[in-house]
C-alpha positions as CSV (number, residue, x, y, z in Angstrom):
1,M,0.0,0.0,0.0
2,W,2.7,2.5,1.0
3,A,4.8,1.5,-2.0
4,K,1.8,2.3,-4.3
5,V,1.4,5.7,-2.6
6,K,5.1,6.5,-3.0
7,Q,4.8,5.5,-6.7
8,K,1.8,7.8,-7.2
9,V,3.6,10.6,-5.4
10,W,6.7,10.2,-7.6
11,A,4.6,9.9,-10.8
12,W,3.0,13.3,-10.0
13,R,5.9,14.9,-8.2
14,G,6.0,17.9,-10.5
15,V,2.4,18.7,-9.8
16,L,2.5,18.0,-6.1
17,V,5.5,20.4,-5.7
18,T,4.6,23.2,-8.0
19,V,0.9,23.6,-7.5
20,P,0.9,24.3,-3.7
21,T,3.9,26.6,-4.2
22,V,2.4,28.6,-7.1
23,T,-1.0,28.8,-5.3
24,G,0.7,30.1,-2.2
25,V,2.7,32.7,-4.1
26,V,-0.4,33.9,-6.0
27,I,-2.5,34.1,-2.8
28,A,0.3,35.9,-1.0
29,L,0.6,38.4,-3.9
30,R,-3.1,39.0,-3.6
31,L,-3.1,39.4,0.1
32,F,-0.3,42.0,-0.1
33,G,-2.5,43.9,-2.6
34,L,-0.2,43.6,-5.5
35,L,-2.9,42.3,-7.8
36,Q,-5.7,44.7,-6.8
37,L,-5.2,47.2,-9.6
38,L,-5.0,44.4,-12.2
39,E,-8.2,42.9,-10.8
40,L,-10.0,46.2,-10.7
41,A,-8.9,46.9,-14.3
42,T,-10.3,43.5,-15.3
43,L,-13.6,44.4,-13.6
44,D,-13.6,47.6,-15.7
45,Q,-13.2,45.6,-18.9
46,L,-16.0,43.3,-17.9
47,F,-18.3,46.3,-17.7
48,Q,-17.2,47.5,-21.1
49,L,-17.6,44.1,-22.7
50,R,-21.1,43.6,-21.3
51,P,-24.0,44.3,-23.6
52,R,-25.6,47.8,-23.2
53,E,-28.7,47.9,-21.2
54,A,-31.8,49.8,-22.2
55,I,-32.4,53.3,-20.9
56,D,-34.1,53.4,-17.5
57,P,-37.3,55.3,-18.2
58,R,-37.9,56.1,-14.5
59,I,-35.1,58.6,-14.3
60,V,-34.6,61.9,-16.2
61,I,-31.5,64.1,-15.7
62,V,-31.7,67.9,-16.1
63,T,-28.1,68.7,-17.2
64,I,-26.3,71.9,-16.6
65,G,-23.8,71.9,-19.5
66,E,-21.4,74.4,-21.0
67,T,-24.0,75.7,-23.5
68,D,-26.5,76.4,-20.7
69,L,-23.8,78.4,-18.7
70,Q,-22.9,80.4,-21.8
71,Q,-26.5,81.3,-22.4
72,L,-27.4,82.2,-18.8
73,Q,-24.1,84.0,-18.2
74,Q,-24.2,83.1,-14.5
75,Y,-23.0,80.4,-12.2
76,P,-23.8,79.6,-9.5
77,L,-27.4,79.8,-10.5
78,S,-29.2,82.5,-8.6
79,D,-31.9,81.5,-6.1
80,A,-34.5,83.1,-8.5
81,T,-33.3,81.0,-11.4
82,L,-33.3,77.8,-9.4
83,A,-36.8,78.5,-8.0
84,R,-38.0,79.1,-11.5
85,L,-36.5,75.8,-12.6
86,L,-38.0,73.8,-9.7
87,N,-41.4,75.3,-10.3
88,N,-41.3,74.2,-14.0
89,L,-40.3,70.7,-13.0
90,K,-43.1,70.4,-10.4
91,Q,-45.7,71.2,-13.0
92,Q,-45.3,67.7,-14.5
93,Q,-45.7,66.0,-11.1
94,P,-42.5,63.9,-10.8
95,T,-42.3,61.3,-8.0
96,A,-39.2,63.0,-6.6
97,I,-36.8,65.8,-7.5
98,G,-33.1,65.4,-6.6
99,L,-31.2,68.7,-6.5
100,D,-27.5,67.7,-6.8
101,L,-26.3,71.3,-6.2
102,Y,-24.9,72.7,-3.0
103,R,-27.2,75.4,-1.6
104,D,-26.0,76.0,2.0
105,L,-25.8,79.8,1.3
106,P,-28.2,82.3,-0.3
107,I,-27.5,83.5,-3.8
108,E,-29.6,86.6,-4.4
109,P,-31.9,87.5,-5.9
110,G,-34.8,85.2,-5.0
111,H,-33.6,83.6,-1.8
112,E,-36.9,84.0,0.1
113,E,-38.8,82.6,-2.9
114,L,-36.5,79.5,-3.0
115,V,-36.8,78.9,0.7
116,Q,-40.6,79.0,0.4
117,L,-40.3,76.5,-2.5
118,F,-38.2,74.2,-0.4
119,K,-40.8,74.2,2.4
120,T,-43.7,73.5,0.0
121,T,-42.0,70.7,-2.0
122,P,-42.1,67.5,0.1
123,N,-40.7,65.3,-2.8
124,L,-37.5,67.5,-3.2
125,I,-34.2,66.1,-1.9
126,G,-31.2,68.3,-1.5
127,V,-27.5,67.4,-0.9
128,Q,-24.8,67.8,1.6
129,K,-21.2,66.6,1.7
130,V,-20.6,64.7,4.9
131,V,-17.0,63.5,4.7
132,S,-14.0,65.8,4.5
133,S,-10.8,64.8,2.7
134,P,-7.4,66.3,2.1
135,D,-8.5,67.9,-1.1
136,S,-12.2,68.8,-0.2
137,S,-14.3,69.9,2.7
138,A,-17.7,69.0,4.1
139,V,-20.6,71.1,2.7
140,A,-23.6,71.9,4.8
141,P,-27.2,71.1,3.5
142,P,-29.8,73.8,2.6
143,P,-31.2,74.7,6.1
144,A,-34.8,74.6,5.0
145,L,-34.5,71.1,3.5
146,K,-32.5,69.9,6.5
147,Q,-35.3,70.9,8.9
148,Q,-37.7,68.7,6.9
149,D,-35.2,65.8,6.6
150,Q,-35.1,66.2,2.8
151,V,-31.3,66.0,2.5
152,G,-29.0,63.1,1.4
153,A,-25.3,62.8,1.3
154,N,-23.8,63.0,-2.2
155,D,-20.4,61.7,-1.1
156,L,-18.7,59.3,-3.6
157,V,-16.3,56.5,-2.8
158,L,-13.0,56.7,-4.8
159,D,-10.7,53.7,-5.3
160,T,-7.0,54.0,-5.1
161,D,-6.9,54.6,-8.9
162,G,-9.4,57.4,-8.6
163,R,-12.4,55.5,-10.1
164,V,-15.8,55.2,-8.6
165,R,-16.8,51.5,-8.4
166,R,-18.8,51.6,-5.1
167,G,-21.9,53.5,-4.0
168,L,-23.2,54.5,-0.5
169,L,-26.7,53.7,0.9
170,Y,-25.8,55.5,4.1
171,L,-22.8,56.7,6.1
172,A,-22.0,58.3,9.5
173,D,-21.3,62.0,10.0
174,P,-18.4,63.2,12.2
175,D,-20.7,62.9,15.3
176,G,-21.5,59.3,14.4
177,N,-25.1,60.0,13.3
178,P,-26.3,58.0,10.2
179,V,-27.0,60.0,7.1
180,F,-28.8,58.4,4.2
181,S,-27.2,58.9,0.8
182,F,-28.8,61.2,-1.8
183,S,-29.4,58.2,-4.2
184,F,-30.9,56.0,-1.5
185,K,-33.4,58.7,-0.3
186,L,-34.6,59.3,-3.9
187,A,-34.9,55.5,-4.6
188,Y,-36.6,55.0,-1.2
189,R,-39.3,57.6,-2.1
190,Y,-39.9,56.0,-5.4
191,L,-40.2,52.5,-4.0
192,Q,-42.4,53.7,-1.2
193,Q,-44.9,55.1,-3.7
194,K,-44.9,51.8,-5.5
195,G,-45.7,49.9,-2.4
196,V,-42.2,48.3,-2.1
197,K,-41.0,48.0,1.5
198,V,-37.5,49.2,2.2
199,D,-35.9,48.5,5.6
200,Q,-33.1,46.7,7.4
201,N,-33.3,43.1,8.6
202,V,-32.1,41.6,11.9
203,D,-28.6,41.5,10.5
204,N,-28.7,45.2,9.6
205,Q,-28.8,44.4,5.9
206,V,-30.7,46.8,3.7
207,Y,-33.5,45.2,1.7
208,A,-36.1,46.4,-0.8
209,G,-39.0,44.0,-1.3
210,S,-37.4,40.5,-1.5
211,V,-34.0,41.8,-2.5
212,I,-31.2,42.1,0.1
213,F,-28.4,44.5,-0.9
214,P,-25.1,42.8,0.1
215,R,-22.9,45.1,2.1
216,F,-19.4,45.6,0.7
217,R,-16.7,44.2,2.9
218,T,-13.0,45.1,2.9
219,N,-11.8,42.1,0.8
220,D,-14.7,41.6,-1.5
221,G,-13.9,40.7,-5.1
222,G,-10.5,42.0,-6.1
223,Y,-10.3,44.5,-3.2
224,I,-7.7,44.1,-0.5
225,R,-8.1,46.0,2.8
226,A,-10.4,48.6,1.2
227,K,-12.2,51.1,3.4
228,E,-15.7,49.8,4.2
229,E,-17.2,52.7,6.2
230,G,-20.9,53.3,5.9
231,Y,-23.1,50.9,4.0
232,Q,-21.4,50.4,0.7
233,V,-22.5,48.4,-2.3
234,L,-20.7,47.5,-5.6
235,L,-22.0,49.8,-8.3
236,N,-23.7,48.0,-11.2
237,Y,-23.6,50.7,-13.9
238,R,-26.1,50.5,-16.7
239,D,-23.9,52.1,-19.3
240,D,-21.1,54.6,-19.8
241,T,-22.9,58.0,-20.1
242,Q,-26.0,57.1,-22.1
243,G,-28.2,55.1,-19.7
244,F,-30.7,57.9,-18.9
245,Q,-32.9,60.4,-20.6
246,T,-31.6,64.0,-20.3
247,L,-33.1,67.5,-20.6
248,S,-31.0,70.7,-20.8
249,L,-31.3,73.4,-18.2
250,I,-32.3,76.0,-20.8
251,D,-35.1,73.8,-22.1
252,A,-36.4,73.2,-18.6
253,L,-36.3,76.9,-17.7
254,E,-38.1,77.8,-20.9
255,N,-40.6,75.0,-20.4
256,R,-39.6,73.3,-23.7
257,M,-40.4,69.9,-22.3
258,P,-42.5,67.1,-23.9
259,P,-45.8,66.7,-22.0
260,G,-45.5,63.9,-19.4
261,L,-41.8,63.6,-19.7
262,L,-41.3,64.0,-16.0
263,H,-44.5,62.6,-14.7
264,D,-44.1,59.8,-12.1
265,R,-40.4,59.9,-12.6
266,I,-37.3,60.8,-10.6
267,V,-35.8,64.0,-11.8
268,L,-32.2,64.8,-11.1
269,V,-30.7,68.2,-11.5
270,G,-26.9,68.4,-11.7
271,S,-23.8,69.7,-13.5
272,T,-22.3,68.0,-16.5
273,A,-20.1,71.0,-17.6
274,E,-16.4,70.4,-17.8
275,S,-15.7,73.8,-16.2
276,L,-17.7,72.9,-13.0
277,K,-15.3,69.9,-12.3
278,D,-18.1,67.6,-11.2
279,L,-16.8,64.7,-13.4
280,F,-15.4,61.4,-12.2
281,Y,-13.5,58.4,-13.5
282,T,-15.5,55.1,-13.6
283,P,-14.9,51.6,-15.0
284,Y,-15.7,53.0,-18.4
285,N,-12.5,55.1,-18.3
286,S,-10.2,52.1,-18.6
287,Q,-10.3,52.2,-22.4
288,I,-7.9,50.0,-24.3
289,L,-8.6,52.0,-27.5
290,G,-10.0,55.5,-27.6
291,A,-10.1,58.4,-25.2
292,P,-11.5,57.8,-21.7
293,K,-14.9,59.1,-20.8
294,R,-15.5,60.7,-17.5
295,M,-19.0,60.6,-15.9
296,A,-20.8,63.4,-14.2
297,G,-21.5,63.0,-10.5
298,V,-25.3,63.3,-11.1
299,T,-25.1,60.4,-13.6
300,I,-23.3,58.2,-11.0
301,H,-26.1,59.0,-8.6
302,A,-28.6,58.1,-11.3
303,N,-26.9,54.7,-11.8
304,L,-27.1,53.9,-8.1
305,I,-30.8,55.0,-7.9
306,S,-31.5,52.8,-11.0
307,Q,-29.6,49.9,-9.4
308,I,-31.7,50.0,-6.2
309,I,-35.1,50.4,-8.0
310,S,-34.3,47.9,-10.8
311,A,-33.2,45.2,-8.3
312,A,-36.4,45.6,-6.2
313,V,-38.9,46.0,-9.1
314,D,-37.3,44.3,-12.2
315,D,-35.1,41.6,-10.5
316,R,-32.0,43.1,-12.1
317,Q,-28.9,41.4,-10.9
318,L,-26.7,43.0,-8.2
319,I,-22.9,42.4,-8.3
320,R,-22.1,39.7,-5.8
321,T,-18.8,38.2,-4.7
322,W,-17.6,34.9,-3.3
323,P,-16.3,34.4,0.2
324,E,-12.6,34.4,0.5
325,W,-12.2,30.7,1.1
326,A,-14.1,30.0,-2.1
327,E,-11.8,32.3,-4.1
328,W,-8.8,30.5,-2.7
329,L,-10.2,27.2,-3.9
330,W,-10.9,28.7,-7.3
331,I,-7.3,29.8,-7.6
332,L,-6.1,26.3,-6.4
333,G,-8.3,24.6,-9.0
334,W,-6.9,26.6,-12.0
335,T,-3.4,26.2,-10.7
336,T,-3.8,22.5,-10.5
337,L,-5.2,22.4,-14.0
338,G,-2.2,24.3,-15.4
339,G,0.2,21.9,-13.7
340,I,-1.6,18.8,-14.9
341,I,-1.8,20.0,-18.5
342,C,2.0,20.4,-18.7
343,W,3.0,17.4,-16.6
344,R,0.9,15.0,-18.6
345,Q,2.6,16.1,-21.9
346,R,6.1,15.2,-20.7
347,L,5.7,11.6,-21.9
348,S,4.4,12.6,-25.4
349,S,6.7,12.0,-28.3
350,G,7.8,14.6,-30.8
351,S,9.1,18.0,-29.6
352,T,7.0,20.0,-32.0
353,K,3.9,18.1,-31.0
354,I,4.6,18.5,-27.3
355,L,5.0,22.2,-27.7
356,F,1.9,22.6,-29.8
357,L,-0.2,20.5,-27.4
358,K,1.0,22.4,-24.4
359,R,0.3,25.7,-25.9
360,F,-3.0,24.7,-27.4
361,R,-4.4,23.2,-24.2
362,L,-3.2,26.1,-22.1
363,I,-4.8,28.5,-24.5
364,V,-8.0,26.6,-24.4
365,A,-7.9,26.5,-20.6
366,G,-7.2,30.2,-20.5
367,A,-10.0,30.9,-22.9
368,C,-12.4,28.8,-20.8
369,L,-11.4,30.7,-17.7
370,I,-11.9,34.1,-19.3
371,T,-15.2,33.1,-20.8
372,G,-16.4,31.6,-17.5
373,V,-15.6,34.8,-15.6
374,Y,-17.4,36.9,-18.2
375,L,-20.5,34.7,-18.2
376,A,-20.5,34.8,-14.4
377,F,-20.4,38.5,-14.5
378,L,-23.4,38.6,-16.8
379,L,-25.2,36.7,-14.1
380,G,-24.1,39.2,-11.5
381,W,-21.0,37.4,-10.0
382,W,-17.6,39.1,-9.8
383,I,-15.1,36.2,-9.8
384,P,-11.4,36.9,-9.6
385,L,-9.7,36.4,-13.0
386,V,-6.2,37.7,-12.6
387,P,-5.0,35.3,-9.7
388,A,-6.7,32.3,-11.4
389,L,-5.0,33.2,-14.7
390,M,-1.7,33.7,-12.9
391,G,-2.1,30.3,-11.2
392,L,-2.8,28.6,-14.5
393,A,0.2,30.1,-16.2
394,G,2.5,30.0,-13.2
395,A,1.9,26.3,-12.7
396,A,2.5,25.6,-16.4
397,F,5.8,27.6,-16.4
398,S,6.9,26.0,-13.1
399,V,6.3,22.4,-14.3
400,T,8.0,23.3,-17.6
401,G,10.9,24.7,-15.6
402,Y,11.1,21.6,-13.5
403,L,11.2,19.4,-16.6
404,A,13.7,21.7,-18.2
405,H,15.9,21.4,-15.1
406,N,16.2,17.7,-15.7
407,A,17.1,18.3,-19.3
408,T,19.6,20.9,-18.2
409,E,21.5,18.4,-16.2
410,M,22.0,16.3,-19.3
411,R,22.9,19.4,-21.3
412,K,25.6,20.1,-18.7
413,T,27.0,16.7,-19.3
414,F,27.0,16.8,-23.1
415,G,27.0,20.5,-23.7
416,R,30.8,20.8,-23.5
417,Y,31.2,18.3,-26.3
418,L,28.2,19.1,-28.5
419,T,26.4,22.3,-29.5
420,D,23.3,23.4,-27.8
421,E,21.1,22.8,-30.8
422,V,22.6,19.3,-31.3
423,V,21.9,18.5,-27.6
424,A,18.4,19.8,-28.0
425,N,17.9,17.6,-31.0
426,L,19.1,14.6,-29.1
427,L,16.9,15.4,-26.1
428,E,13.7,16.4,-27.9
429,T,13.6,14.1,-30.9
430,P,12.9,10.4,-30.2
431,S,15.1,9.5,-33.2
432,G,17.8,11.9,-32.2
433,L,20.3,9.2,-31.1
434,Q,19.7,6.9,-34.1
435,L,22.3,6.5,-36.8
436,G,21.4,7.8,-40.3
437,G,20.8,11.1,-42.0
438,E,18.7,13.1,-44.4
439,R,19.5,15.3,-47.4
440,R,19.1,19.0,-46.6
441,K,20.4,22.3,-48.0
442,V,23.0,23.7,-45.5
443,T,25.4,26.6,-45.6
444,V,28.9,25.6,-44.4
445,L,31.4,28.1,-43.0
446,M,35.0,27.2,-42.5
447,S,37.5,29.4,-40.8
448,D,41.2,29.0,-40.2
449,V,44.0,31.1,-38.6
450,R,46.6,31.9,-41.3
451,G,50.0,30.5,-40.5
452,F,49.1,29.0,-37.2
453,S,51.2,25.9,-37.8
454,A,54.3,28.1,-38.2
455,L,53.3,30.2,-35.3
456,S,53.1,27.1,-33.1
457,E,56.7,26.3,-33.9
458,W,58.2,29.4,-32.2
459,L,55.7,30.0,-29.5
460,P,55.8,28.1,-26.2
461,P,53.0,25.4,-26.0
462,E,51.2,27.1,-23.1
463,K,51.0,30.4,-25.0
464,V,49.7,28.6,-28.1
465,V,46.9,27.1,-26.0
466,A,46.1,30.4,-24.3
467,L,46.0,32.2,-27.7
468,L,43.9,29.4,-29.2
469,N,41.4,29.3,-26.4
470,H,40.9,33.0,-26.4
471,Y,40.4,33.1,-30.1
472,L,38.0,30.2,-30.2
473,G,36.0,31.5,-27.3
474,A,35.5,34.9,-29.0
475,M,34.5,33.2,-32.3
476,A,32.1,30.8,-30.6
477,D,30.3,33.8,-29.0
478,V,29.8,35.4,-32.4
479,I,28.7,32.2,-34.0
480,D,26.2,31.6,-31.3
481,Q,24.8,35.1,-31.7
482,Y,24.1,34.3,-35.4
483,K,22.6,30.9,-34.5
484,G,25.3,28.9,-36.2
485,T,26.0,25.3,-35.1
486,I,29.7,24.6,-34.4
487,N,30.2,21.1,-35.7
488,E,33.8,20.9,-34.7
489,F,37.0,22.7,-33.7
490,I,39.7,21.4,-36.0
491,G,42.9,22.7,-34.3
492,D,42.8,26.4,-35.1
493,G,40.0,25.9,-37.6
494,I,36.2,26.1,-37.0
495,F,33.6,24.1,-38.9
496,V,30.2,25.8,-38.7
497,M,26.8,24.7,-40.0
498,F,23.8,27.0,-40.8
499,G,20.7,24.9,-41.5
500,A,21.5,21.9,-39.3
501,P,20.0,20.7,-37.0
502,V,17.6,23.6,-37.3
503,S,16.9,24.9,-40.8
504,R,15.9,28.6,-41.2
505,P,15.1,30.6,-44.4
506,D,17.9,33.1,-43.8
507,D,20.7,30.5,-43.2
508,A,23.0,31.9,-46.0
509,Q,22.4,35.5,-44.9
510,R,23.3,34.7,-41.3
511,A,26.4,32.8,-42.4
512,I,27.7,35.8,-44.3
513,A,26.8,38.2,-41.5
514,C,28.5,35.8,-39.0
515,A,31.7,35.7,-41.1
516,I,31.9,39.5,-41.2
517,A,31.2,39.8,-37.4
518,M,33.9,37.2,-36.8
519,Q,36.4,39.3,-38.8
520,Q,35.4,42.4,-36.9
521,A,35.8,40.5,-33.6
522,M,39.5,39.8,-34.5
523,T,40.3,43.4,-33.6
524,A,39.4,42.8,-29.9
525,V,41.1,39.4,-30.0
526,N,44.4,40.9,-31.2
527,E,44.1,43.8,-28.7
528,Q,43.9,41.3,-25.9
529,N,46.7,39.3,-27.4
530,R,48.9,42.4,-27.4
531,Q,48.1,43.1,-23.7
532,I,49.2,39.7,-22.6
533,G,52.3,39.6,-24.9
534,L,50.9,37.3,-27.7
535,P,51.3,38.0,-31.4
536,A,48.5,39.3,-33.6
537,I,46.8,36.6,-35.7
538,E,44.7,36.7,-38.9
539,M,41.8,34.5,-40.0
540,G,40.5,33.5,-43.4
541,I,36.9,32.3,-43.9
542,G,35.3,30.3,-46.7
543,I,31.5,29.8,-47.2
544,N,29.6,27.4,-49.5
545,T,25.9,26.4,-49.7
546,G,24.5,23.2,-51.1
547,E,22.7,19.9,-50.4
548,V,24.4,17.6,-48.0
549,V,23.6,14.7,-45.8
550,V,22.8,15.6,-42.2
551,G,22.7,13.1,-39.4
552,N,24.4,10.9,-36.9
553,V,27.5,9.1,-38.3
554,G,29.5,6.4,-36.6
555,S,28.7,3.2,-34.7
556,Q,26.3,2.2,-32.0
557,R,29.0,2.8,-29.4
558,R,30.4,6.1,-30.7
559,A,28.6,8.5,-33.2
560,K,28.8,12.1,-34.2
561,Y,26.2,14.5,-35.5
562,T,27.7,16.1,-38.7
563,V,27.1,17.0,-42.3
564,I,28.8,15.1,-45.2
565,G,29.0,15.8,-48.9
566,R,31.0,17.5,-51.6
567,H,29.7,20.9,-50.6
568,V,31.4,20.5,-47.2
569,N,34.7,19.7,-49.0
570,L,34.2,22.6,-51.3
571,A,33.8,25.0,-48.4
572,A,37.1,23.8,-47.1
573,R,38.7,24.4,-50.5
574,I,37.3,27.9,-50.7
575,E,38.7,28.7,-47.2
576,S,42.2,27.5,-48.3
577,Y,42.2,30.2,-50.9
578,T,41.8,33.0,-48.4
579,V,44.4,35.2,-46.8
580,G,44.2,36.9,-43.4
581,G,41.1,39.1,-42.9
582,Q,39.5,37.7,-46.1
583,I,36.0,36.1,-46.6
584,L,35.4,34.1,-49.8
585,V,31.9,32.8,-50.7
586,S,30.6,30.7,-53.5
587,E,28.1,31.8,-56.1
588,D,25.6,29.4,-54.6
589,T,25.8,31.1,-51.2
590,L,25.3,34.6,-52.8
591,K,22.2,33.3,-54.7
592,D,20.7,31.7,-51.6
593,A,21.4,34.8,-49.5
594,D,19.6,37.0,-52.0
595,C,20.4,40.2,-50.2
596,E,22.6,43.3,-50.4
597,V,26.2,42.1,-50.2
598,R,29.3,44.2,-50.9
599,I,31.7,42.4,-53.2
600,Q,35.3,43.5,-53.1
601,G,36.7,41.2,-55.7
602,E,36.4,37.8,-57.4
603,L,38.6,34.8,-58.2
604,C,38.3,32.1,-60.7
605,V,39.5,28.9,-59.1
606,E,39.7,25.2,-59.9
607,P,39.2,23.3,-56.6
608,K,40.3,19.7,-56.4
609,G,37.4,17.4,-57.2
610,I,35.5,20.1,-59.2
611,R,35.3,19.4,-62.9
612,T,35.0,23.0,-64.1
613,P,36.5,26.2,-62.9
614,M,34.3,28.2,-60.5
615,T,34.2,31.8,-59.3
616,V,34.4,32.8,-55.7
617,Y,33.7,36.2,-54.4
618,E,35.4,38.3,-51.7
619,V,32.8,39.8,-49.4
620,G,33.4,43.1,-47.6
621,G,30.0,43.7,-46.0
622,I,26.3,42.9,-45.9
623,G,23.4,45.4,-45.8
624,G,19.7,44.9,-45.0
625,K,18.9,44.3,-41.4
626,Y,22.6,43.4,-40.6
627,Q,24.5,46.5,-41.8
628,L,27.9,44.9,-41.2
629,F,30.9,46.1,-43.2
630,L,34.7,45.5,-43.0
631,P,37.0,48.5,-43.4
632,E,38.6,49.1,-46.8
633,A,42.1,47.6,-46.8
634,E,44.9,50.2,-47.2
635,D,48.1,48.3,-47.8
636,R,50.3,50.5,-50.1
637,M,53.3,48.9,-51.7
638,Q,56.6,50.8,-51.0
639,P,59.4,50.4,-53.6
640,L,62.7,49.2,-52.0
641,G,65.8,51.0,-52.9
642,Q,67.7,47.7,-53.0
643,A,65.9,44.5,-53.7
644,V,66.0,41.9,-51.0
645,P,67.2,38.4,-52.2
646,L,65.5,35.3,-51.1
647,E,65.0,31.6,-51.7
648,F,61.6,29.9,-51.7
649,T,59.8,26.7,-52.2
650,V,56.2,26.0,-53.3
651,L,54.0,24.3,-50.7
652,E,51.6,21.5,-51.4
653,G,49.2,21.6,-48.5
654,K,51.4,21.9,-45.5
655,H,54.5,20.4,-47.2
656,A,57.2,21.9,-49.4
657,V,57.5,20.2,-52.8
658,G,59.9,20.6,-55.8
659,N,63.1,22.6,-55.9
660,L,64.4,25.7,-54.1
661,F,63.9,28.8,-56.3
662,Q,65.6,32.1,-56.3
663,G,63.9,35.5,-56.2
664,Q,63.9,38.9,-54.7
665,L,61.5,41.4,-53.0
666,T,61.3,44.6,-55.0
667,K,58.4,46.2,-53.1
668,L,57.2,45.9,-49.5
669,S,54.0,46.7,-47.6
670,K,52.8,46.1,-44.1
671,S,51.2,42.8,-44.9
672,G,52.7,41.8,-48.3
673,A,55.4,42.3,-50.9
674,E,56.1,42.1,-54.6
675,L,58.2,39.1,-55.5
676,Q,60.3,39.0,-58.7
677,T,61.4,35.5,-59.9
678,E,62.1,33.7,-63.1
679,Q,60.1,30.8,-61.8
680,P,56.4,30.7,-63.1
681,L,54.0,30.7,-60.2
682,D,50.3,29.9,-60.0
683,V,47.9,32.4,-58.4
684,L,47.0,31.3,-54.8
685,S,50.1,29.2,-54.5
686,N,51.5,29.0,-51.0
687,L,55.1,29.8,-50.6
688,K,57.8,29.2,-47.9
689,L,60.4,32.0,-48.1
690,H,63.9,32.5,-46.6
691,L,65.3,36.0,-46.7
692,L,69.1,36.3,-47.5
693,T,71.3,39.0,-46.0
694,G,74.8,40.2,-46.3
695,V,77.4,39.6,-49.0
696,D,77.5,35.9,-48.2
697,R,73.7,35.7,-48.6
698,T,73.1,34.2,-45.1
699,Q,69.5,33.1,-44.3
700,L,67.6,35.0,-41.7
701,S,66.4,32.6,-39.0
702,G,62.8,31.7,-39.2
703,D,60.4,30.8,-42.1
704,L,58.3,33.4,-43.8
705,Y,55.1,32.1,-45.4
706,A,53.0,33.8,-48.1
707,K,50.3,33.3,-50.7
708,V,50.5,34.4,-54.3
709,I,47.7,36.9,-54.8
710,K,48.1,37.9,-58.4
711,Q,50.7,38.3,-61.2
712,V,51.7,42.0,-61.5
713,D,53.8,41.9,-64.6
714,E,54.0,38.8,-66.7
715,S,57.0,39.9,-68.7
716,A,59.0,40.7,-65.6
717,H,57.7,37.7,-63.6
718,R,56.6,39.9,-60.7
719,F,54.0,38.6,-58.3
720,A,52.0,40.2,-55.5
721,I,52.2,38.0,-52.4
722,R,50.4,38.3,-49.1
723,F,52.2,37.2,-45.9
724,T,50.4,34.5,-44.0
725,S,53.0,33.9,-41.2
726,V,55.8,36.2,-40.1
727,P,58.2,35.2,-37.3
728,P,59.2,37.9,-34.9
729,E,62.8,38.1,-36.2
730,I,61.7,38.5,-39.8
731,A,58.9,41.0,-38.8
732,I,61.6,43.2,-37.2
733,A,63.7,43.0,-40.4
734,L,60.8,43.8,-42.7
735,Q,59.8,46.8,-40.5
736,A,63.4,48.1,-40.7
737,L,63.4,47.7,-44.5
738,R,60.1,49.8,-44.7
739,K,61.6,52.5,-42.5
740,T,64.9,52.8,-44.4
741,N,63.2,53.0,-47.8
């Protein structure tokens, strides 16, 4: 029994570890209030996505807009103007009139007339501001209305982001006395006339008819430690700013009102003008697209009045929330689902299939979560979306990370011997370790340090290793940046593949860009060599593109992932034609790259194994998205006052072949020279030279290596040569020759 339990625990270890951890982290973030603004923003989007509701015909708003102020040329409205307005409204016998204007002080003329009107209008409700804040003060009610208990508080509850998402049914004044809100008093009067009982039950909950208005608590919905003073309810807005009929102040003053428009309705009078600053941010201000819309305070009161009446009379849904423990279970459930989805996919075969299934199932789960929260909101329930979505995604990422950690341990073992992409291919592809291959177009880059063999002869072994490691490390970083796969380090040479194991449309482009970046990186390599007392080195690069065989080659006991084919050999041949700082590419590579490439020259060559001559191109830069260019070479030949005699042999590969020939240097530059000899030489031939000094023509110690670049003068048998390896003693002698001539 215990063994089976242990087996089950091990089988689901990833889920059992990550799910409680992620759930705890998400709940902790929520309890610290770090998710509150995100959840409130989500609530705003739910309001905006909800279908628009019909206009509530029971409420009419008399708006005081900018046009009204311009025509009246007065504000605040005089008591006489206000009395005239209220008299006009009373003629249509509304159920109640709500005056959302402060009137604690007289504004002559007409004050006595207005006071008399207040005393003779029992269905008129005025306002007062009860609560003071750092940026506003309390405002007293109209004395006449206060005496008749016809005043309500028009205070609004602002969230931390300045939006109004909650309304008040009543609150306490500074003396602790309860004050009903402006909205509640108007709704109460309307419901009373309709015979709907409004009161409080034994639990002090406000109800209207059979509907109980749930009192907002500090941690309801997405709120954390919000202030809950007074009797607050979550506002269920009808619409942004179009949920009610409106009538302009001028039309009301001039009695331009349709007959019966106000009869048996609640009439609100309030400011909507921008200049009067009675505008507030609401959930409809969180616009993803478009300018935010602010809502007038009188419209917010109208929404709360409509919410109270509609819930009691029309059974319109109120916004309700779950208890905290239910929300925690909700988060745990979605976190568990995210963990299970990713954990179950670990045994599936095929890396592309695994990735697709994980993403598809997570997307479907996320879509179901969002849809469920939206449908619940349509039914009046505000269910937290952000923490559940974070739990779903967090568990998925955590399980994926756990699985990746196991793969990382294997990568650490093999990563020092194979490239990252090859290791990934072995780990993620079921057939990755099987012998065999496939035909695929690949761009092959070969690089080699010019004259490295000769350099190794006169440098101590430890310095050779230090120089080589530094050089190869710098080149590996560049190759990795351009997503090349290093197939092998061949001494001082590097064999790089673009297109295996991962094929991309821009393989040839990246290979050319990588080669240029490698040559640019040689400046930093040589600067560091200089600082630690090592000689400067130069590198040649050859690139070719073609169809090769890609796969694992070897035996069941020992195999290697590589590419094989004549195009690989051709890339090596092209590289052998280069001199230091040069990049040669085949015509196939240029065609496959199909981009802006700066060509600095071309050579017609006959590589071994190729039946017909071919042209290779010297690349100096690549445009497009790369914008990489090598500096123009400035290597001016300087005539020598006296030719320098020498002996040389022609090299075949790394070995000298044939006889020892005589010649002399007639011109000299920093990196090359002009060689005059009676011996015919082929362009691109590699030479081993010995400089002769003195009357007895004594050889200078050290071997000077060079490559024939071109024939300068056929009749005079003069050839331009490029030095590929210069020992320190000969370098000093050549420098002295340049200075004395």
